[in-house]
N, C-alpha and C positions, 0 to 999 in steps of 0.2 A: 570563516568561523562554522562552530557545528550547530547544531540543531539541540534546541533547549524542550522541555519536557511539554512548556506552556506551547511555543512552536509547533512539534509534533502534533498537540491535541488541536492547534485551529487549524494546523493541515489536514488532518484526517478528518475534520468537520467541513471543510472544504471539498474535500475530494468523496467524501462521501454524498455530498450535495450533487456533485459533478455528476457522479456515478449513478445515483437515483434519477435525477433529470432523464438519464439516455437509458432507463429500463434494467440494470445493472446490479446483480447482486453485491449490497455495500458490506464489505468484510468488517468482521471489527479489528481495530488496530491493539498492538500492543506492543509494550516493549520492555527489557529486552528478550529475544529468544531464550528458549530453556538450555540451548547447546551453546555454548562458549566460541566455539569454533564457526559460527553462521552470522552473516550480516543480517541473513533474513529468512524466514520459515513460514512454513502456511499447513497448517490442520484443519481438519474440519471437527469439531466439536458438537454432537447433536445436530449434523446437516449444517452446522453454520461453519463459514468460513472464518478462520482466524487469522491475520497475518501479523507477525511479530518481527519487529524491526531495531536491531543494536543501531544506536544513537551514538553514544561514544564521542569517540574523536573524528567522526566522518564528514565530509561537507555535507552542506545541506541537501546538494544538488544529489548527489548520492541516496540519502534517505527518502527525496520525494520519490525518486528513478526507482526505486524498491518497493513502495506504496503505492503506485501507481501499476507498476509488474504486480505485485500483489492482487490487485481489482483483475486485470488481466486474465491471472491464474485461477482465482476464485470462479471468474465465469467460464473458465475453460475455454475462452476466445485462442481465436488461430489467425495465420497469417493478413490478410488484408483486415479483416475485422479487428483486429489484436491491433495492428498498427493504425487503424482509424481511431480507436480508444485511447491508446497512448496520445497520439496528438492532440486530439481533445483534451485530455485531462492534462495534459502541461500547460493549456491557455488558460 
């Protein structure tokens, strides 16, 4: 089953708390991306990252993975640091 808007909001709040506790920049989450051909996009508005995710008929896990990857990209994380954050945010 896909993710509802309410589920998306709850996931965004939960991931934001987890990211904040790790000292990470917390992006704004929105839906859908402005480009119809993308499942996820990230842009910076006035220096703040905005991660837009397409919910549609996508599996919940795919949406969550895009949200987590958005946090990784928003924080310019790479290599082992990115892997650690991905793992921590899935818990």
